[in-house]
ZAZANU-320986 format. One record per residue: residue in three letters; x, y, z of N, C-alpha, C, O in turn. Coordinates in steps of 0.05 Angstrom, whole numbers, padded with zeros to 5 digits, always signed. Layout:
ALAXYZXYZXYZXYZ
...
***
This chain:
MET+00353-00369-00524+00334-00375-00502+00316-00350-00496+00326-00328-00495
THR+00291-00355-00493+00271-00334-00488+00274-00323-00460+00276-00338-00441
VAL+00275-00296-00458+00276-00283-00432+00249-00286-00418+00229-00278-00430
PRO+00248-00296-00394+00222-00299-00380+00209-00272-00374+00222-00252-00370
VAL+00182-00273-00373+00167-00249-00365+00171-00246-00334+00166-00264-00319
ARG+00178-00222-00326+00184-00216-00298+00159-00206-00284+00147-00186-00293
VAL+00151-00220-00263+00125-00215-00250+00129-00206-00221+00145-00219-00206
LEU+00115-00186-00212+00114-00178-00184+00086-00185-00174+00066-00177-00186
VAL+00085-00199-00152+00059-00208-00140+00053-00191-00116+00069-00189-00097
CYS+00029-00179-00115+00021-00162-00093-00006-00170-00082-00026-00167-00096
ASP-00007-00181-00058-00032-00190-00045-00027-00190-00015-00006-00198-00006
ASP-00047-00180+00000-00043-00178+00029-00046-00205+00044-00040-00206+00067
GLN-00056-00225+00030-00058-00252+00042-00034-00268+00035-00029-00275+00011
ALA-00018-00275+00055+00007-00289+00050+00003-00316+00035+00019-00323+00018
LEU-00018-00331+00042-00023-00356+00029-00029-00353-00001-00020-00368-00018
VAL-00045-00333-00007-00052-00327-00035-00027-00319-00050-00022-00328-00072
ARG-00012-00301-00038+00012-00290-00050+00032-00313-00056+00043-00314-00078
THR+00036-00330-00036+00055-00353-00040+00044-00372-00061+00060-00382-00077
GLY+00018-00377-00061+00006-00395-00081+00010-00384-00109+00018-00399-00127
PHE+00004-00359-00113+00008-00347-00139+00038-00349-00148+00044-00357-00170
ALA+00056-00342-00130+00084-00342-00136+00094-00370-00143+00109-00373-00162
THR+00084-00390-00129+00091-00418-00135+00082-00426-00163+00097-00439-00178
ILE+00057-00420-00169+00046-00427-00195+00061-00413-00218+00067-00425-00238
ILE+00067-00387-00214+00080-00371-00234+00109-00381-00238+00118-00384-00261
ASP+00123-00385-00216+00151-00392-00218+00156-00420-00230+00178-00426-00240
ALA+00135-00436-00230+00138-00463-00241+00137-00463-00272+00143-00483-00285
GLN+00131-00440-00284+00130-00438-00313+00157-00429-00324+00169-00410-00313
PRO+00167-00442-00345+00193-00435-00356+00195-00407-00368+00216-00395-00371
ASP+00171-00396-00376+00171-00370-00389+00163-00347-00370+00161-00324-00379
LEU+00160-00354-00344+00152-00333-00324+00171-00334-00301+00182-00355-00294
GLU+00175-00311-00288+00193-00310-00265+00183-00289-00245+00178-00266-00252
VAL+00180-00297-00220+00171-00279-00199+00196-00264-00189+00215-00277-00179
VAL+00196-00238-00191+00219-00222-00183+00215-00209-00156+00233-00197-00144
GLY+00190-00210-00145+00185-00198-00119+00157-00203-00110+00139-00209-00126
GLU+00152-00201-00084+00126-00204-00071+00122-00182-00050+00142-00173-00038
CYS+00097-00174-00046+00092-00154-00026+00063-00156-00017+00047-00169-00030
GLY+00056-00142+00005+00029-00145+00017+00012-00120+00018-00009-00121+00030
ASP+00021-00098+00006+00005-00074+00005+00012-00057-00020+00033-00061-00032
GLY-00006-00040-00027-00003-00024-00051+00021-00006-00051+00034-00002-00072
ARG+00027+00006-00028+00050+00024-00027+00076+00009-00033+00093+00018-00048
ALA+00078-00015-00021+00102-00032-00026+00103-00040-00055+00124-00042-00067
ALA+00080-00045-00067+00079-00053-00096+00090-00031-00113+00105-00036-00132
VAL+00082-00006-00107+00092+00017-00123+00122+00019-00120+00137+00023-00140
GLU+00132+00018-00095+00161+00021-00090+00177-00002-00103+00198+00003-00115
LEU+00167-00027-00100+00181-00050-00112+00181-00049-00142+00201-00055-00155
ALA+00158-00041-00153+00156-00040-00183+00175-00020-00194+00187-00024-00215
ARG+00178+00003-00181+00196+00023-00191+00226+00015-00188+00243+00023-00203
ARG+00231-00002-00168+00258-00011-00163+00265-00036-00180+00287-00038-00191
LEU+00246-00054-00183+00252-00080-00196+00244-00079-00226+00253-00097-00241
THR+00229-00060-00234+00219-00057-00262+00209-00084-00274+00220-00093-00294
PRO+00188-00096-00262+00177-00120-00273+00162-00115-00299+00156-00092-00305
ASP+00157-00136-00314+00141-00133-00338+00112-00130-00332+00097-00118-00347
ILE+00103-00142-00310+00075-00142-00302+00072-00144-00272+00088-00158-00259
VAL+00052-00131-00261+00046-00133-00233+00019-00147-00230-00001-00138-00242
VAL+00018-00168-00214-00007-00182-00208-00017-00168-00182-00005-00171-00161
MET-00039-00154-00183-00047-00135-00162-00075-00142-00149-00094-00145-00164
ASP-00075-00145-00123-00100-00148-00109-00114-00120-00107-00101-00100-00112
VAL-00140-00119-00100-00154-00094-00097-00154-00084-00069-00144-00062-00063
ARG-00166-00100-00050-00168-00091-00023-00143-00098-00007-00138-00121-00001
MET-00127-00077+00000-00102-00081+00015-00098-00058+00034-00109-00036+00029
PRO-00082-00062+00055-00076-00040+00073-00056-00020+00061-00045-00025+00040
VAL-00053+00003+00075-00034+00024+00068-00043+00038+00042-00048+00063+00043
LEU-00045+00024+00020-00054+00035-00005-00068+00013-00020-00057-00009-00024
ASP-00093+00018-00029-00107-00004-00043-00097-00008-00071-00082+00008-00082
GLY-00106-00030-00083-00095-00037-00109-00103-00018-00131-00088-00015-00150
ILE-00126-00006-00130-00135+00014-00150-00116+00038-00150-00107+00047-00171
ALA-00111+00048-00126-00094+00072-00123-00065+00065-00132-00052+00081-00145
ALA-00056+00041-00125-00029+00032-00132-00027+00029-00163-00007+00037-00175
THR-00048+00019-00175-00049+00016-00204-00047+00043-00217-00034+00046-00238
ARG-00061+00062-00207-00061+00089-00218-00033+00101-00217-00025+00115-00236
LEU-00018+00096-00196+00009+00106-00194+00028+00092-00213+00049+00103-00221
LEU+00022+00067-00219+00040+00051-00236+00033+00052-00266+00051+00050-00283
ALA+00007+00055-00272-00001+00053-00300-00021+00074-00309-00031+00073-00331
GLY-00027+00093-00291-00047+00113-00298-00037+00134-00318-00014+00134-00326
ALA-00056+00152-00325-00049+00173-00344-00027+00191-00333-00027+00198-00309
GLY-00008+00196-00350+00014+00214-00342+00038+00200-00330+00059+00213-00325
VAL+00036+00174-00325+00059+00159-00314+00080+00156-00336+00074+00146-00358
ALA+00105+00164-00330+00126+00164-00350+00133+00137-00361+00134+00133-00386
ASP+00136+00118-00344+00143+00090-00352+00122+00071-00340+00128+00058-00320
PRO+00099+00070-00352+00077+00053-00340+00084+00023-00340+00098+00013-00358
VAL+00074+00010-00319+00078-00019-00316+00051-00032-00322+00030-00022-00314
LYS+00052-00055-00336+00027-00069-00341+00017-00081-00314+00032-00093-00299
VAL-00009-00079-00309-00021-00089-00285-00044-00107-00291-00062-00101-00307
LEU-00044-00131-00278-00066-00150-00280-00079-00151-00252-00067-00161-00233
VAL-00103-00141-00250-00117-00140-00224-00130-00167-00219-00145-00177-00236
VAL-00125-00179-00196-00137-00204-00189-00150-00201-00162-00137-00193-00142
THR-00177-00206-00160-00191-00200-00135-00213-00221-00130-00221-00235-00148
THR-00222-00222-00105-00244-00240-00098-00271-00227-00104-00292-00240-00103
PHE-00271-00201-00110-00296-00186-00113-00304-00182-00142-00291-00166-00156
ASN-00325-00195-00150-00334-00193-00178-00355-00171-00180-00379-00175-00184
LEU-00345-00146-00177-00363-00123-00178-00356-00106-00202-00332-00100-00206
ASP-00376-00098-00217-00371-00081-00241-00356-00056-00233-00339-00047-00248
ALA-00362-00045-00210-00349-00020-00202-00319-00024-00199-00303-00007-00206
TYR-00311-00047-00188-00283-00053-00185-00269-00056-00212-00247-00045-00216
VAL-00282-00070-00230-00271-00074-00256-00267-00047-00270-00246-00041-00281
TYR-00288-00031-00269-00287-00005-00282-00265+00013-00271-00250+00025-00285
GLU-00264+00015-00244-00244+00032-00231-00216+00022-00236-00197+00038-00240
ALA-00212-00005-00237-00186-00016-00242-00176-00009-00271-00154-00001-00275
LEU-00194-00012-00290-00187-00007-00318-00183+00023-00322-00165+00032-00336
ARG-00200+00039-00309-00197+00068-00310-00170+00077-00298-00159+00097-00307
ALA-00161+00063-00278-00136+00069-00265-00112+00061-00282-00089+00070-00276
GLY-00116+00045-00302-00094+00037-00320-00089+00008-00322-00070+00000-00336
ALA-00104-00009-00308-00100-00038-00309-00105-00048-00338-00123-00038-00352
SER-00091-00069-00345-00095-00081-00372-00111-00106-00371-00117-00118-00392
GLY-00119-00115-00347-00135-00139-00345-00147-00142-00318-00138-00129-00299
PHE-00166-00160-00316-00180-00165-00291-00188-00194-00289-00201-00205-00307
LEU-00181-00207-00267-00187-00235-00262-00197-00239-00234-00191-00223-00216
LEU-00213-00260-00230-00222-00267-00203-00202-00288-00191-00191-00304-00205
LYS-00199-00287-00165-00180-00305-00151-00188-00334-00153-00171-00352-00151
ASP-00214-00339-00157-00222-00367-00159-00219-00378-00187-00228-00401-00193
ALA-00207-00363-00205-00201-00373-00232-00180-00395-00230-00163-00394-00212
PRO-00182-00416-00247-00162-00437-00246-00134-00427-00252-00131-00407-00266
PRO-00113-00441-00243-00086-00432-00247-00080-00427-00277-00065-00408-00284
ALA-00090-00444-00295-00085-00440-00323-00095-00413-00333-00083-00401-00351
GLN-00118-00404-00322-00129-00378-00330-00112-00355-00319-00108-00335-00333
LEU-00101-00358-00295-00083-00338-00285-00058-00336-00302-00050-00314-00310
LEU-00046-00358-00309-00022-00359-00326-00028-00347-00354-00012-00332-00365
HIS-00052-00354-00365-00060-00343-00391-00063-00313-00388-00055-00298-00406
GLY-00074-00304-00366-00078-00275-00362-00052-00260-00361-00049-00238-00373
ILE-00033-00271-00347-00006-00258-00344+00007-00257-00372+00018-00236-00379
ARG+00006-00278-00387+00019-00279-00413+00004-00260-00432+00017-00246-00449
THR-00022-00259-00430-00038-00241-00448-00031-00212-00443-00025-00197-00462
VAL-00031-00204-00418-00025-00176-00411+00004-00169-00417+00010-00147-00427
ALA+00022-00187-00411+00051-00183-00416+00056-00179-00446+00074-00164-00454
SER+00040-00192-00463+00044-00190-00492+00034-00163-00503+00039-00156-00526
GLY+00020-00147-00486+00010-00121-00495-00019-00121-00501-00030-00100-00508
ALA-00032-00144-00498-00061-00146-00503-00076-00140-00477-00064-00141-00455
ALA-00102-00135-00479-00118-00130-00456-00134-00156-00449-00143-00170-00467
LEU-00137-00161-00424-00152-00185-00416-00179-00177-00405-00182-00172-00381
LEU-00198-00175-00423-00225-00168-00415-00244-00179-00437-00242-00171-00460
ALA-00261-00198-00429-00278-00211-00449-00296-00190-00462-00305-00172-00448
PRO-00302-00193-00488-00319-00174-00501-00346-00169-00487-00356-00147-00486
GLU-00358-00191-00476-00384-00187-00463-00381-00170-00438-00400-00155-00430
VAL-00358-00172-00424-00353-00155-00401-00350-00126-00410-00360-00108-00397
THR-00335-00122-00432-00332-00095-00443-00359-00082-00449-00364-00059-00441
ARG-00376-00098-00462-00403-00087-00469-00419-00080-00444-00432-00059-00443
ARG-00418-00097-00424-00433-00092-00399-00423-00067-00385-00439-00050-00376
LEU-00396-00065-00383-00385-00042-00369-00390-00016-00383-00398+00004-00371
VAL-00387-00017-00410-00391+00007-00426-00420+00016-00424-00426+00040-00421
GLY-00439-00003-00425-00467+00003-00423-00474+00017-00396-00491+00034-00395
ARG-00460+00009-00375-00466+00019-00349-00451+00045-00343-00462+00063-00328
TYR-00427+00048-00353-00410+00070-00345-00403+00090-00367-00388+00109-00363
ALA-00415+00087-00390-00409+00105-00413-00412+00134-00406-00396+00151-00414
ALA-00434+00141-00392-00439+00169-00385-00417+00180-00367-00412+00204-00368
ARG-00405+00163-00351-00383+00173-00333-00357+00175-00348-00340+00191-00341
ILE-00354+00160-00370-00329+00160-00385-00328+00185-00403-00307+00197-00407
ARG-00351+00192-00415-00351+00212-00437-00356+00240-00427-00378+00246-00417
PRO-00336+00258-00429-00341+00286-00423-00356+00300-00445-00353+00294-00469
ALA-00374+00319-00438-00392+00332-00457-00377+00347-00479-00386+00349-00501
GLU-00353+00359-00472-00340+00377-00491-00324+00362-00512-00313+00374-00530
SER-00322+00335-00510-00306+00320-00529-00319+00318-00556-00344+00321-00559
GLY-00303+00314-00577-00314+00311-00604-00295+00295-00620-00271+00291-00613
SER-00305+00284-00643-00289+00266-00660-00273+00281-00681-00257+00269-00695
ASP-00276+00307-00683-00263+00322-00705-00233+00323-00701-00218+00328-00721
ARG-00223+00319-00677-00194+00320-00673-00181+00293-00672-00156+00291-00667
VAL-00195+00272-00677-00184+00245-00676-00168+00239-00702-00179+00241-00724
PRO-00142+00233-00699-00124+00231-00723-00125+00203-00736-00105+00190-00739
LEU-00149+00193-00743-00152+00167-00754-00165+00168-00782-00181+00187-00787
THR-00159+00149-00799-00173+00147-00825-00201+00137-00820-00207+00126-00799
PRO-00218+00140-00840-00246+00130-00837-00247+00100-00830-00263+00092-00813
ARG-00230+00084-00842-00230+00055-00836-00221+00050-00808-00232+00033-00794
GLU-00200+00065-00799-00191+00062-00772-00212+00070-00751-00215+00057-00730
LEU-00227+00091-00758-00249+00099-00740-00270+00077-00739-00282+00072-00718
GLU-00275+00065-00761-00294+00043-00762-00286+00020-00744-00302+00009-00729
VAL-00260+00013-00746-00250-00009-00729-00251-00001-00700-00257-00017-00683
LEU-00244+00024-00694-00244+00034-00666-00272+00032-00654-00276+00024-00631
ARG-00292+00039-00670-00320+00038-00660-00328+00009-00654-00343+00004-00635
LEU-00319-00010-00670-00325-00038-00666-00310-00049-00641-00320-00065-00627
ILE-00286-00039-00637-00271-00046-00612-00287-00036-00588-00290-00051-00568
ALA-00297-00012-00590-00313+00000-00568-00339-00015-00564-00350-00015-00541
ASP-00349-00029-00584-00373-00045-00581-00367-00072-00568-00385-00087-00563
GLY-00341-00077-00563-00333-00102-00550-00328-00125-00569-00326-00148-00560
LEU-00324-00119-00595-00319-00141-00614-00290-00150-00613-00272-00133-00610
SER-00286-00175-00617-00258-00186-00619-00248-00181-00647-00263-00173-00664
ASN-00222-00186-00652-00211-00183-00678-00226-00200-00699-00231-00191-00721
GLY-00232-00225-00691-00246-00243-00710-00274-00232-00717-00282-00234-00740
GLU-00288-00221-00697-00314-00210-00702-00313-00185-00719-00330-00180-00736
ILE-00292-00169-00715-00289-00145-00731-00283-00153-00760-00293-00141-00779
ALA-00266-00173-00763-00259-00183-00790-00284-00192-00805-00287-00186-00829
ALA-00301-00206-00791-00326-00216-00804-00344-00193-00811-00357-00193-00832
ALA-00346-00173-00792-00364-00150-00797-00356-00133-00820-00372-00122-00835
LEU-00329-00130-00824-00319-00113-00845-00309-00128-00869-00298-00116-00888
THR-00312-00154-00869-00302-00171-00891-00272-00167-00895-00263-00161-00918
LEU-00257-00169-00874-00228-00166-00875-00215-00191-00863-00229-00207-00850
SER-00190-00195-00868-00176-00218-00856-00169-00210-00827-00165-00187-00821
PRO-00167-00230-00809-00159-00224-00781-00132-00210-00780-00127-00193-00762
GLU-00113-00217-00798-00087-00204-00798-00089-00174-00805-00076-00157-00793
THR-00107-00168-00823-00112-00139-00830-00124-00124-00807-00116-00101-00802
VAL-00143-00136-00793-00155-00124-00770-00133-00119-00749-00132-00098-00736
LYS-00116-00139-00744-00095-00136-00724-00077-00113-00731-00068-00098-00713
THR-00071-00109-00757-00055-00086-00766-00069-00060-00760-00057-00041-00751
TYR-00095-00059-00766-00111-00034-00760-00111-00028-00730-00107-00005-00722
VAL-00114-00048-00714-00115-00044-00685-00088-00033-00676-00087-00015-00659
SER-00066-00045-00686-00040-00035-00678-00035-00006-00686-00024+00009-00671
ARG-00044+00001-00710-00042+00029-00720-00058+00048-00702-00048+00070-00695
ILE-00082+00040-00695-00099+00057-00678-00085+00062-00651-00084+00085-00642
LEU-00075+00041-00638-00063+00044-00612-00038+00062-00614-00033+00078-00597
THR-00023+00058-00636+00002+00074-00640-00005+00104-00645+00006+00121-00632
LYS-00024+00109-00663-00032+00137-00669-00043+00151-00645-00038+00175-00641
LEU-00058+00137-00629-00072+00150-00606-00055+00148-00580-00064+00158-00559
ASP-00032+00135-00582-00014+00131-00559-00029+00117-00537-00028+00126-00514
LEU-00042+00095-00544-00057+00079-00524-00042+00053-00520-00029+00042-00538
ARG-00045+00042-00496-00030+00018-00489-00044-00008-00498-00031-00027-00506
ASP-00071-00008-00498-00085-00033-00504-00114-00027-00512-00122-00003-00513
ARG-00129-00048-00518-00157-00045-00527-00175-00032-00506-00194-00018-00512
VAL-00169-00037-00480-00185-00025-00459-00184+00005-00461-00204+00019-00459
GLN-00159+00015-00464-00156+00044-00466-00170+00055-00492-00180+00077-00492
ALA-00170+00038-00513-00183+00046-00538-00213+00049-00534-00225+00068-00544
VAL-00225+00031-00518-00254+00033-00512-00260+00059-00497-00278+00074-00504
VAL-00244+00065-00477-00248+00090-00461-00244+00114-00479-00260+00133-00477
TYR-00223+00113-00496-00218+00136-00514-00242+00141-00532-00250+00164-00537
ALA-00253+00119-00543-00276+00122-00562-00299+00136-00548-00312+00153-00561
TYR-00305+00129-00524-00327+00141-00509-00321+00169-00501-00339+00187-00501
ARG-00297+00174-00493-00290+00202-00485-00292+00221-00509-00298+00245-00505
ASN-00288+00211-00533-00288+00228-00557-00314+00226-00573-00315+00235-00596
GLY-00334+00214-00560-00360+00213-00573-00361+00196-00598-00378+00200-00615
LEU-00343+00176-00600-00342+00159-00624-00359+00134-00621-00364+00120-00640
ALA-00369+00130-00597-00387+00107-00592-00409+00116-00573-00405+00134-00557
THR-00431+00102-00574-00454+00109-00557-00465+00084-00544-00484+00086-00528
***
């Protein structure tokens, strides 16, 4: 029997929180292990309950969702937790700050239940939930803020082909699009992506995009 994905739901609106929990708990492969209404409680509960994924709101009292995400999944966190940010605010700045804080995905609250469930499963599986066109838009707007001037590609421990794949990831291409561009099979591309993430100690494709820009591998 498959062990269900353990989910912590954090939202300051009780009705939204209960609605999410009800939708999630109705799935045989998902299980809500806790609920809370502010970012500080989310951090404390996540450390105590060790969920597989936290569904996190952005605007909350005590500690907002971005700050909470940084404490749970940001750089330097010993045991990072996967975070799926769900908010009513479709602002590029929120998406950028959430991903920069360590979130693996971003959804709007008005998304249909099926999309929420898909997002949870996608992030729990280790993939990032961010459409390629969103990646391209964000990178175009925030690349200058991501990339420090002193970075360089000479220290990147990747083969030429892996660097090629990383640059295409940074361009926002999906595995299928990368496969077509490089005349490779999707399975081969998937293997390259896995190697890149392992070599660079990155959690998902979102972190790979940020890494590429920080190291001057994409423009």
